[in-house]
Every structure is written in structure tokens, then in C-alpha cells.
PDB file of N, CA, C and O in Angstrom:
ATOM      1  N   MET A   1     -12.282  -1.542   7.404  1.00  0.00           N
ATOM      2  CA  MET A   1     -11.431  -0.756   7.926  1.00  0.00           C
ATOM      3  C   MET A   1     -11.195  -0.010   8.487  1.00  0.00           C
ATOM      4  O   MET A   1     -10.332   0.514   7.782  1.00  0.00           O
ATOM      5  N   LYS A   2     -11.293   0.799   9.652  1.00  0.00           N
ATOM      6  CA  LYS A   2     -11.218   1.671  10.443  1.00  0.00           C
ATOM      7  C   LYS A   2     -10.075   2.318  10.854  1.00  0.00           C
ATOM      8  O   LYS A   2      -9.739   2.270  12.037  1.00  0.00           O
ATOM      9  N   LEU A   3      -9.415   2.934  10.007  1.00  0.00           N
ATOM     10  CA  LEU A   3      -8.270   3.467   9.993  1.00  0.00           C
ATOM     11  C   LEU A   3      -7.903   3.699  11.929  1.00  0.00           C
ATOM     12  O   LEU A   3      -7.180   3.006  12.646  1.00  0.00           O
ATOM     13  N   LEU A   4      -8.977   5.298  12.393  1.00  0.00           N
ATOM     14  CA  LEU A   4      -8.873   5.364  13.288  1.00  0.00           C
ATOM     15  C   LEU A   4      -8.417   4.435  14.999  1.00  0.00           C
ATOM     16  O   LEU A   4      -7.890   4.852  16.030  1.00  0.00           O
ATOM     17  N   LYS A   5      -8.820   3.380  14.682  1.00  0.00           N
ATOM     18  CA  LYS A   5      -8.688   2.439  15.712  1.00  0.00           C
ATOM     19  C   LYS A   5      -6.915   2.114  16.173  1.00  0.00           C
ATOM     20  O   LYS A   5      -6.349   1.997  17.261  1.00  0.00           O
ATOM     21  N   TYR A   6      -6.331   2.034  14.383  1.00  0.00           N
ATOM     22  CA  TYR A   6      -5.240   1.958  14.380  1.00  0.00           C
ATOM     23  C   TYR A   6      -4.099   2.153  15.116  1.00  0.00           C
ATOM     24  O   TYR A   6      -4.544   2.960  15.932  1.00  0.00           O
ATOM     25  N   PRO A   7      -2.760   1.972  15.466  1.00  0.00           N
ATOM     26  CA  PRO A   7      -1.843   2.953  15.981  1.00  0.00           C
ATOM     27  C   PRO A   7      -0.642   3.553  15.492  1.00  0.00           C
ATOM     28  O   PRO A   7       0.529   3.395  15.836  1.00  0.00           O
ATOM     29  N   LEU A   8      -1.398   4.585  14.242  1.00  0.00           N
ATOM     30  CA  LEU A   8      -0.304   4.951  13.053  1.00  0.00           C
ATOM     31  C   LEU A   8       0.484   6.023  13.623  1.00  0.00           C
ATOM     32  O   LEU A   8      -0.084   7.110  13.732  1.00  0.00           O
ATOM     33  N   ASP A   9       1.634   5.927  13.991  1.00  0.00           N
ATOM     34  CA  ASP A   9       1.963   7.369  13.680  1.00  0.00           C
ATOM     35  C   ASP A   9       2.584   8.165  12.474  1.00  0.00           C
ATOM     36  O   ASP A   9       2.438   7.605  11.387  1.00  0.00           O
ATOM     37  N   GLU A  10       3.342   9.534  12.462  1.00  0.00           N
ATOM     38  CA  GLU A  10       3.493  10.470  11.700  1.00  0.00           C
ATOM     39  C   GLU A  10       4.399   9.674  10.593  1.00  0.00           C
ATOM     40  O   GLU A  10       4.208   9.811   9.385  1.00  0.00           O
ATOM     41  N   LEU A  11       5.461   8.780  11.179  1.00  0.00           N
ATOM     42  CA  LEU A  11       6.173   8.123  10.269  1.00  0.00           C
ATOM     43  C   LEU A  11       5.717   7.147   9.508  1.00  0.00           C
ATOM     44  O   LEU A  11       6.325   6.989   8.448  1.00  0.00           O
ATOM     45  N   ASP A  12       4.624   6.283   9.781  1.00  0.00           N
ATOM     46  CA  ASP A  12       3.732   5.347   8.929  1.00  0.00           C
ATOM     47  C   ASP A  12       2.970   6.393   7.955  1.00  0.00           C
ATOM     48  O   ASP A  12       2.840   6.158   6.754  1.00  0.00           O
ATOM     49  N   LEU A  13       2.735   6.954   8.250  1.00  0.00           N
ATOM     50  CA  LEU A  13       1.238   8.076   7.635  1.00  0.00           C
ATOM     51  C   LEU A  13       2.266   8.609   6.283  1.00  0.00           C
ATOM     52  O   LEU A  13       1.901   8.775   5.119  1.00  0.00           O
ATOM     53  N   GLU A  14       3.977   8.857   6.997  1.00  0.00           N
ATOM     54  CA  GLU A  14       4.624   9.240   5.520  1.00  0.00           C
ATOM     55  C   GLU A  14       4.629   8.377   4.928  1.00  0.00           C
ATOM     56  O   GLU A  14       4.070   8.490   3.837  1.00  0.00           O
ATOM     57  N   PHE A  15       5.318   6.877   5.318  1.00  0.00           N
ATOM     58  CA  PHE A  15       5.666   5.952   4.143  1.00  0.00           C
ATOM     59  C   PHE A  15       4.315   5.705   3.459  1.00  0.00           C
ATOM     60  O   PHE A  15       4.288   5.946   2.252  1.00  0.00           O
ATOM     61  N   ILE A  16       3.141   5.244   4.063  1.00  0.00           N
ATOM     62  CA  ILE A  16       1.974   5.026   3.538  1.00  0.00           C
ATOM     63  C   ILE A  16       1.760   6.288   2.044  1.00  0.00           C
ATOM     64  O   ILE A  16       1.336   5.910   0.951  1.00  0.00           O
ATOM     65  N   LEU A  17       2.140   7.704   2.330  1.00  0.00           N
ATOM     66  CA  LEU A  17       1.804   9.044   1.454  1.00  0.00           C
ATOM     67  C   LEU A  17       2.744   8.664   0.565  1.00  0.00           C
ATOM     68  O   LEU A  17       2.584   8.829  -0.644  1.00  0.00           O
ATOM     69  N   GLU A  18       3.774   8.139   1.066  1.00  0.00           N
ATOM     70  CA  GLU A  18       4.866   7.897  -0.157  1.00  0.00           C
ATOM     71  C   GLU A  18       4.915   7.040  -1.149  1.00  0.00           C
ATOM     72  O   GLU A  18       5.423   7.170  -2.262  1.00  0.00           O
ATOM     73  N   ILE A  19       4.225   5.950  -0.570  1.00  0.00           N
ATOM     74  CA  ILE A  19       3.988   4.548  -1.625  1.00  0.00           C
ATOM     75  C   ILE A  19       2.151   5.070  -2.081  1.00  0.00           C
ATOM     76  O   ILE A  19       1.475   4.414  -2.874  1.00  0.00           O
ATOM     77  N   GLN A  20       1.834   5.867  -1.638  1.00  0.00           N
ATOM     78  CA  GLN A  20       0.578   6.435  -2.459  1.00  0.00           C
ATOM     79  C   GLN A  20       0.787   6.914  -3.819  1.00  0.00           C
ATOM     80  O   GLN A  20       0.433   6.614  -4.959  1.00  0.00           O
ATOM     81  N   ASN A  21       1.886   8.242  -2.918  1.00  0.00           N
ATOM     82  CA  ASN A  21       2.402   8.802  -3.964  1.00  0.00           C
ATOM     83  C   ASN A  21       3.113   8.407  -5.656  1.00  0.00           C
ATOM     84  O   ASN A  21       3.120   9.022  -6.722  1.00  0.00           O
ATOM     85  N   ARG A  22       3.546   7.350  -5.299  1.00  0.00           N
ATOM     86  CA  ARG A  22       4.181   6.530  -6.364  1.00  0.00           C
ATOM     87  C   ARG A  22       3.311   5.768  -7.183  1.00  0.00           C
ATOM     88  O   ARG A  22       3.460   5.726  -8.404  1.00  0.00           O
ATOM     89  N   LEU A  23       2.109   4.959  -6.380  1.00  0.00           N
ATOM     90  CA  LEU A  23       1.408   4.706  -7.041  1.00  0.00           C
ATOM     91  C   LEU A  23      -0.195   5.049  -7.563  1.00  0.00           C
ATOM     92  O   LEU A  23      -1.308   4.540  -7.689  1.00  0.00           O
ATOM     93  N   LYS A  24       0.457   6.116  -7.733  1.00  0.00           N
ATOM     94  CA  LYS A  24      -0.319   7.571  -8.471  1.00  0.00           C
ATOM     95  C   LYS A  24       0.091   7.989  -9.729  1.00  0.00           C
ATOM     96  O   LYS A  24      -0.641   8.483 -10.587  1.00  0.00           O
ATOM     97  N   GLN A  25       1.708   7.702  -9.843  1.00  0.00           N
ATOM     98  CA  GLN A  25       2.074   7.343 -11.131  1.00  0.00           C
ATOM     99  C   GLN A  25       1.394   6.587 -11.998  1.00  0.00           C
ATOM    100  O   GLN A  25       1.013   7.168 -13.015  1.00  0.00           O
ATOM    101  N   HIS A  26       1.096   5.284 -11.862  1.00  0.00           N
ATOM    102  CA  HIS A  26       0.809   4.222 -12.461  1.00  0.00           C
ATOM    103  C   HIS A  26      -0.541   3.801 -12.203  1.00  0.00           C
ATOM    104  O   HIS A  26      -0.753   2.713 -12.739  1.00  0.00           O
ATOM    105  N   PHE A  27      -1.368   4.182 -11.686  1.00  0.00           N
ATOM    106  CA  PHE A  27      -2.725   4.338 -11.670  1.00  0.00           C
ATOM    107  C   PHE A  27      -3.831   5.246 -11.118  1.00  0.00           C
ATOM    108  O   PHE A  27      -4.947   4.961 -10.682  1.00  0.00           O
ATOM    109  N   GLY A  28      -3.071   6.662 -11.292  1.00  0.00           N
ATOM    110  CA  GLY A  28      -4.116   7.639 -11.476  1.00  0.00           C
ATOM    111  C   GLY A  28      -4.986   7.738 -10.075  1.00  0.00           C
ATOM    112  O   GLY A  28      -4.665   7.110  -9.066  1.00  0.00           O
ATOM    113  N   ASP A  29      -5.913   8.447 -10.136  1.00  0.00           N
ATOM    114  CA  ASP A  29      -6.993   8.093  -8.913  1.00  0.00           C
ATOM    115  C   ASP A  29      -7.236   7.424  -8.316  1.00  0.00           C
ATOM    116  O   ASP A  29      -7.684   7.709  -7.206  1.00  0.00           O
ATOM    117  N   ARG A  30      -7.041   5.932  -8.807  1.00  0.00           N
ATOM    118  CA  ARG A  30      -7.516   4.591  -8.335  1.00  0.00           C
ATOM    119  C   ARG A  30      -5.958   4.500  -7.536  1.00  0.00           C
ATOM    120  O   ARG A  30      -5.480   3.387  -7.315  1.00  0.00           O
ATOM    121  N   ALA A  31      -5.638   5.044  -7.359  1.00  0.00           N
ATOM    122  CA  ALA A  31      -3.678   4.745  -6.439  1.00  0.00           C
ATOM    123  C   ALA A  31      -4.304   4.347  -4.842  1.00  0.00           C
ATOM    124  O   ALA A  31      -4.170   3.324  -4.171  1.00  0.00           O
ATOM    125  N   SER A  32      -4.992   5.550  -4.592  1.00  0.00           N
ATOM    126  CA  SER A  32      -5.851   5.208  -3.129  1.00  0.00           C
ATOM    127  C   SER A  32      -6.296   3.866  -2.996  1.00  0.00           C
ATOM    128  O   SER A  32      -5.841   2.986  -2.265  1.00  0.00           O
ATOM    129  N   ILE A  33      -7.242   3.822  -3.793  1.00  0.00           N
ATOM    130  CA  ILE A  33      -8.427   2.587  -3.476  1.00  0.00           C
ATOM    131  C   ILE A  33      -7.392   1.311  -3.738  1.00  0.00           C
ATOM    132  O   ILE A  33      -7.477   0.397  -2.917  1.00  0.00           O
ATOM    133  N   ILE A  34      -6.365   1.163  -4.876  1.00  0.00           N
ATOM    134  CA  ILE A  34      -5.452   0.216  -4.740  1.00  0.00           C
ATOM    135  C   ILE A  34      -4.512  -0.365  -3.578  1.00  0.00           C
ATOM    136  O   ILE A  34      -4.081  -1.484  -3.300  1.00  0.00           O
ATOM    137  N   LEU A  35      -4.406   0.822  -3.071  1.00  0.00           N
ATOM    138  CA  LEU A  35      -3.762   0.483  -1.759  1.00  0.00           C
ATOM    139  C   LEU A  35      -3.932   0.730  -0.663  1.00  0.00           C
ATOM    140  O   LEU A  35      -3.057   1.084   0.126  1.00  0.00           O
ATOM    141  N   LEU A  36      -5.234   0.567  -0.404  1.00  0.00           N
ATOM    142  CA  LEU A  36      -6.109   0.631   0.480  1.00  0.00           C
ATOM    143  C   LEU A  36      -6.881  -1.198   0.141  1.00  0.00           C
ATOM    144  O   LEU A  36      -7.123  -1.802   1.186  1.00  0.00           O
ATOM    145  N   ASN A  37      -7.160  -1.831  -0.942  1.00  0.00           N
ATOM    146  CA  ASN A  37      -7.187  -2.787  -0.997  1.00  0.00           C
ATOM    147  C   ASN A  37      -6.550  -3.918  -1.049  1.00  0.00           C
ATOM    148  O   ASN A  37      -7.058  -5.035  -1.149  1.00  0.00           O
ATOM    149  N   SER A  38      -4.741  -3.481  -0.941  1.00  0.00           N
ATOM    150  CA  SER A  38      -3.523  -4.613  -1.195  1.00  0.00           C
ATOM    151  C   SER A  38      -3.291  -5.513   0.468  1.00  0.00           C
ATOM    152  O   SER A  38      -2.685  -6.521   0.828  1.00  0.00           O
ATOM    153  N   GLY A  39      -3.877  -4.808   0.917  1.00  0.00           N
ATOM    154  CA  GLY A  39      -3.524  -5.509   2.501  1.00  0.00           C
ATOM    155  C   GLY A  39      -2.189  -4.559   3.244  1.00  0.00           C
ATOM    156  O   GLY A  39      -1.736  -4.565   4.389  1.00  0.00           O
ATOM    157  N   LEU A  40      -1.928  -3.992   2.351  1.00  0.00           N
ATOM    158  CA  LEU A  40      -0.627  -3.194   3.562  1.00  0.00           C
ATOM    159  C   LEU A  40      -0.530  -2.747   4.612  1.00  0.00           C
ATOM    160  O   LEU A  40       0.372  -3.045   5.395  1.00  0.00           O
ATOM    161  N   LEU A  41      -1.911  -1.525   4.955  1.00  0.00           N
ATOM    162  CA  LEU A  41      -2.400  -0.769   5.902  1.00  0.00           C
ATOM    163  C   LEU A  41      -2.382  -1.793   7.086  1.00  0.00           C
ATOM    164  O   LEU A  41      -1.757  -1.371   8.059  1.00  0.00           O
ATOM    165  N   GLU A  42      -2.996  -3.212   7.247  1.00  0.00           N
ATOM    166  CA  GLU A  42      -3.440  -4.514   7.522  1.00  0.00           C
ATOM    167  C   GLU A  42      -1.811  -4.612   8.148  1.00  0.00           C
ATOM    168  O   GLU A  42      -1.393  -4.103   9.187  1.00  0.00           O
ATOM    169  N   ARG A  43      -1.186  -5.302   7.312  1.00  0.00           N
ATOM    170  CA  ARG A  43       0.050  -6.073   7.133  1.00  0.00           C
ATOM    171  C   ARG A  43       0.767  -4.918   8.357  1.00  0.00           C
ATOM    172  O   ARG A  43       1.174  -5.280   9.461  1.00  0.00           O
ATOM    173  N   MET A  44       0.798  -3.167   7.726  1.00  0.00           N
ATOM    174  CA  MET A  44       1.601  -2.624   8.742  1.00  0.00           C
ATOM    175  C   MET A  44       1.332  -3.039   9.826  1.00  0.00           C
ATOM    176  O   MET A  44       2.191  -3.690  10.419  1.00  0.00           O
ATOM    177  N   ILE A  45       0.024  -2.793  10.450  1.00  0.00           N
ATOM    178  CA  ILE A  45      -0.678  -2.934  11.842  1.00  0.00           C
ATOM    179  C   ILE A  45       0.315  -4.535  12.459  1.00  0.00           C
ATOM    180  O   ILE A  45       1.300  -4.817  13.142  1.00  0.00           O
ATOM    181  N   GLU A  46      -0.614  -5.101  11.772  1.00  0.00           N
ATOM    182  CA  GLU A  46       0.112  -6.896  12.231  1.00  0.00           C
ATOM    183  C   GLU A  46       1.292  -6.572  12.638  1.00  0.00           C
ATOM    184  O   GLU A  46       1.589  -6.484  13.829  1.00  0.00           O
ATOM    185  N   ASP A  47       2.342  -6.295  11.356  1.00  0.00           N
ATOM    186  CA  ASP A  47       3.685  -6.232  11.401  1.00  0.00           C
ATOM    187  C   ASP A  47       4.318  -5.942  11.026  1.00  0.00           C
ATOM    188  O   ASP A  47       4.938  -6.547  10.152  1.00  0.00           O
ATOM    189  N   PRO A  48       4.696  -4.298  11.642  1.00  0.00           N
ATOM    190  CA  PRO A  48       5.393  -3.275  11.093  1.00  0.00           C
ATOM    191  C   PRO A  48       7.260  -3.894  10.579  1.00  0.00           C
ATOM    192  O   PRO A  48       7.967  -3.685   9.593  1.00  0.00           O
ATOM    193  N   ASN A  49       7.384  -4.465  11.490  1.00  0.00           N
ATOM    194  CA  ASN A  49       9.080  -4.575  11.057  1.00  0.00           C
ATOM    195  C   ASN A  49       8.924  -5.039   9.996  1.00  0.00           C
ATOM    196  O   ASN A  49       9.759  -4.607   9.201  1.00  0.00           O
ATOM    197  N   TYR A  50       7.721  -6.256   9.259  1.00  0.00           N
ATOM    198  CA  TYR A  50       7.975  -6.481   8.320  1.00  0.00           C
ATOM    199  C   TYR A  50       8.515  -6.123   6.938  1.00  0.00           C
ATOM    200  O   TYR A  50       9.475  -6.411   6.224  1.00  0.00           O
ATOM    201  N   VAL A  51       7.171  -5.172   6.907  1.00  0.00           N
ATOM    202  CA  VAL A  51       6.889  -3.660   6.152  1.00  0.00           C
ATOM    203  C   VAL A  51       7.922  -2.710   6.072  1.00  0.00           C
ATOM    204  O   VAL A  51       8.258  -1.976   5.142  1.00  0.00           O
ATOM    205  N   TYR A  52       8.430  -2.873   7.374  1.00  0.00           N
ATOM    206  CA  TYR A  52       9.845  -1.484   6.549  1.00  0.00           C
ATOM    207  C   TYR A  52      10.529  -2.081   6.876  1.00  0.00           C
ATOM    208  O   TYR A  52      11.218  -1.570   7.759  1.00  0.00           O
ATOM    209  N   HIS A  53      10.994  -3.889   6.397  1.00  0.00           N
ATOM    210  CA  HIS A  53      12.067  -4.621   6.510  1.00  0.00           C
ATOM    211  C   HIS A  53      12.301  -4.075   4.856  1.00  0.00           C
ATOM    212  O   HIS A  53      13.274  -4.302   4.137  1.00  0.00           O
ATOM    213  N   TYR A  54      11.344  -3.466   4.610  1.00  0.00           N
ATOM    214  CA  TYR A  54      11.614  -2.871   2.666  1.00  0.00           C
ATOM    215  C   TYR A  54      11.028  -1.531   2.570  1.00  0.00           C
ATOM    216  O   TYR A  54      10.374  -0.928   3.421  1.00  0.00           O
ATOM    217  N   ASP A  55      11.365  -1.172   1.407  1.00  0.00           N
ATOM    218  CA  ASP A  55      11.777   0.609   1.280  1.00  0.00           C
ATOM    219  C   ASP A  55      10.675   1.109   0.367  1.00  0.00           C
ATOM    220  O   ASP A  55      10.750   0.354  -0.603  1.00  0.00           O
ATOM    221  N   GLU A  56       9.993   1.708   0.215  1.00  0.00           N
ATOM    222  CA  GLU A  56       8.866   2.474  -0.329  1.00  0.00           C
ATOM    223  C   GLU A  56       8.681   1.256  -1.839  1.00  0.00           C
ATOM    224  O   GLU A  56       7.906   0.327  -2.066  1.00  0.00           O
ATOM    225  N   ALA A  57       9.360   1.624  -2.291  1.00  0.00           N
ATOM    226  CA  ALA A  57       9.417   1.426  -3.954  1.00  0.00           C
ATOM    227  C   ALA A  57       9.816  -0.250  -4.479  1.00  0.00           C
ATOM    228  O   ALA A  57       9.648  -0.884  -5.521  1.00  0.00           O
ATOM    229  N   TYR A  58      10.507  -0.574  -2.955  1.00  0.00           N
ATOM    230  CA  TYR A  58       9.094  -2.503  -3.065  1.00  0.00           C
ATOM    231  C   TYR A  58       8.013  -2.883  -2.819  1.00  0.00           C
ATOM    232  O   TYR A  58       7.617  -4.015  -3.099  1.00  0.00           O
ATOM    233  N   TRP A  59       7.346  -2.017  -2.256  1.00  0.00           N
ATOM    234  CA  TRP A  59       6.285  -2.427  -1.916  1.00  0.00           C
ATOM    235  C   TRP A  59       5.004  -1.190  -3.348  1.00  0.00           C
ATOM    236  O   TRP A  59       3.865  -1.522  -3.677  1.00  0.00           O
ATOM    237  N   VAL A  60       5.275  -0.713  -3.532  1.00  0.00           N
ATOM    238  CA  VAL A  60       5.343   0.282  -5.162  1.00  0.00           C
ATOM    239  C   VAL A  60       5.149  -0.724  -6.068  1.00  0.00           C
ATOM    240  O   VAL A  60       4.207  -0.626  -6.854  1.00  0.00           O
ATOM    241  N   GLU A  61       6.121  -2.001  -6.105  1.00  0.00           N
ATOM    242  CA  GLU A  61       6.371  -2.754  -7.104  1.00  0.00           C
ATOM    243  C   GLU A  61       5.283  -3.776  -6.764  1.00  0.00           C
ATOM    244  O   GLU A  61       4.458  -4.338  -7.485  1.00  0.00           O
ATOM    245  N   ARG A  62       5.590  -3.866  -5.101  1.00  0.00           N
ATOM    246  CA  ARG A  62       4.163  -5.893  -4.742  1.00  0.00           C
ATOM    247  C   ARG A  62       3.048  -5.429  -5.493  1.00  0.00           C
ATOM    248  O   ARG A  62       2.455  -6.079  -6.355  1.00  0.00           O
ATOM    249  N   ILE A  63       2.715  -3.907  -5.005  1.00  0.00           N
ATOM    250  CA  ILE A  63       1.077  -3.773  -5.005  1.00  0.00           C
ATOM    251  C   ILE A  63       1.146  -3.256  -6.505  1.00  0.00           C
ATOM    252  O   ILE A  63       0.028  -3.621  -6.869  1.00  0.00           O
ATOM    253  N   LYS A  64       1.652  -2.715  -7.498  1.00  0.00           N
ATOM    254  CA  LYS A  64       1.535  -2.930  -8.259  1.00  0.00           C
ATOM    255  C   LYS A  64       1.498  -4.428  -9.432  1.00  0.00           C
ATOM    256  O   LYS A  64       0.820  -4.481 -10.458  1.00  0.00           O
ATOM    257  N   ASN A  65       2.162  -5.216  -9.054  1.00  0.00           N
ATOM    258  CA  ASN A  65       2.400  -6.249  -9.588  1.00  0.00           C
ATOM    259  C   ASN A  65       1.655  -7.035  -9.466  1.00  0.00           C
ATOM    260  O   ASN A  65       1.293  -7.631 -10.481  1.00  0.00           O
ATOM    261  N   ASN A  66       0.950  -7.480  -7.860  1.00  0.00           N
ATOM    262  CA  ASN A  66      -0.711  -7.962  -7.554  1.00  0.00           C
ATOM    263  C   ASN A  66      -1.584  -7.704  -7.849  1.00  0.00           C
ATOM    264  O   ASN A  66      -2.425  -8.576  -8.066  1.00  0.00           O
ATOM    265  N   TYR A  67      -1.942  -6.042  -8.062  1.00  0.00           N
ATOM    266  CA  TYR A  67      -3.380  -5.339  -8.610  1.00  0.00           C
ATOM    267  C   TYR A  67      -3.422  -5.553 -10.141  1.00  0.00           C
ATOM    268  O   TYR A  67      -4.487  -5.311 -10.710  1.00  0.00           O
ATOM    269  N   GLU A  68      -1.887  -6.177 -11.185  1.00  0.00           N
ATOM    270  CA  GLU A  68      -2.384  -6.119 -12.531  1.00  0.00           C
ATOM    271  C   GLU A  68      -2.429  -7.369 -12.473  1.00  0.00           C
ATOM    272  O   GLU A  68      -3.142  -7.744 -13.404  1.00  0.00           O
ATOM    273  N   SER A  69      -1.979  -8.407 -11.764  1.00  0.00           N
ATOM    274  CA  SER A  69      -2.326  -9.926 -12.032  1.00  0.00           C
ATOM    275  C   SER A  69      -3.690  -9.761 -11.559  1.00  0.00           C
ATOM    276  O   SER A  69      -4.418  -9.707 -12.550  1.00  0.00           O
ATOM    277  N   LYS A  70      -4.252  -9.674 -10.654  1.00  0.00           N
ATOM    278  CA  LYS A  70      -5.252  -9.995 -10.573  1.00  0.00           C
ATOM    279  C   LYS A  70      -6.218  -9.210 -11.960  1.00  0.00           C
ATOM    280  O   LYS A  70      -7.121  -9.620 -12.689  1.00  0.00           O
ATOM    281  N   GLN A  71      -5.514  -7.980 -11.845  1.00  0.00           N
ATOM    282  CA  GLN A  71      -6.337  -7.860 -13.522  1.00  0.00           C
ATOM    283  C   GLN A  71      -6.816  -8.577 -14.728  1.00  0.00           C
ATOM    284  O   GLN A  71      -7.819  -8.649 -15.438  1.00  0.00           O
ATOM    285  N   ASN A  72      -5.387  -9.173 -14.602  1.00  0.00           N
ATOM    286  CA  ASN A  72      -5.571 -10.193 -16.087  1.00  0.00           C
ATOM    287  C   ASN A  72      -6.232 -11.079 -15.910  1.00  0.00           C
ATOM    288  O   ASN A  72      -6.913 -11.402 -16.883  1.00  0.00           O
ATOM    289  N   THR A  73      -6.367 -11.801 -14.814  1.00  0.00           N
ATOM    290  CA  THR A  73      -6.696 -13.246 -14.338  1.00  0.00           C
ATOM    291  C   THR A  73      -9.005 -12.824 -14.464  1.00  0.00           C
ATOM    292  O   THR A  73      -9.772 -13.647 -14.963  1.00  0.00           O
ATOM    293  N   VAL A  74      -9.332 -11.878 -14.061  1.00  0.00           N
ATOM    294  CA  VAL A  74     -10.492 -11.228 -14.281  1.00  0.00           C
ATOM    295  C   VAL A  74     -10.454 -11.404 -15.479  1.00  0.00           C
ATOM    296  O   VAL A  74     -11.123 -12.380 -15.819  1.00  0.00           O
ATOM    297  N   SER A  75      -9.625 -10.534 -16.829  1.00  0.00           N
ATOM    298  CA  SER A  75     -10.273 -10.563 -18.136  1.00  0.00           C
ATOM    299  C   SER A  75      -9.863 -11.721 -18.981  1.00  0.00           C
ATOM    300  O   SER A  75     -10.338 -11.862 -20.108  1.00  0.00           O
TER     301      SER A  75
END
């Protein structure tokens, strides 16, 4: 994924960074990788109205739950 080709603006980046900062509280240094692998950035490009329909707290919980669910199925 090459973020430079996507039309993200300053507000998008603030939204993403807030989610990343909240994920850091749960996952520490792994937060960035977990966020990148979550599919949220691709969804933001494809359907920003859907993403912005929910707040940062929703996305943090969704990403956290999906990640933990995947980890539980692997172990």
C-alpha cells in the first residue's frame, strides 16, 4: 500500500493519528502495524462517508476486537 497515492487530507490524518494513539494504549509499539493491517486506511479511501459515520472510539474497539479475535484463532 502506497499512502502517497491516496488523497488523504489533514483531517484524515488527524483522525488516523487519534486512532493510532488510542491503539498504542492497548498494543504499544505494535499499534502502527495493527492499524495498517486493519484495512481501515483502504476503507477510508474507498468509502470515507462510512468511516466518518463512526467516531475514533468505535474504530479503536473494532480494530482491537478484530485483532484479538484473529490472535485467538491462531493460537
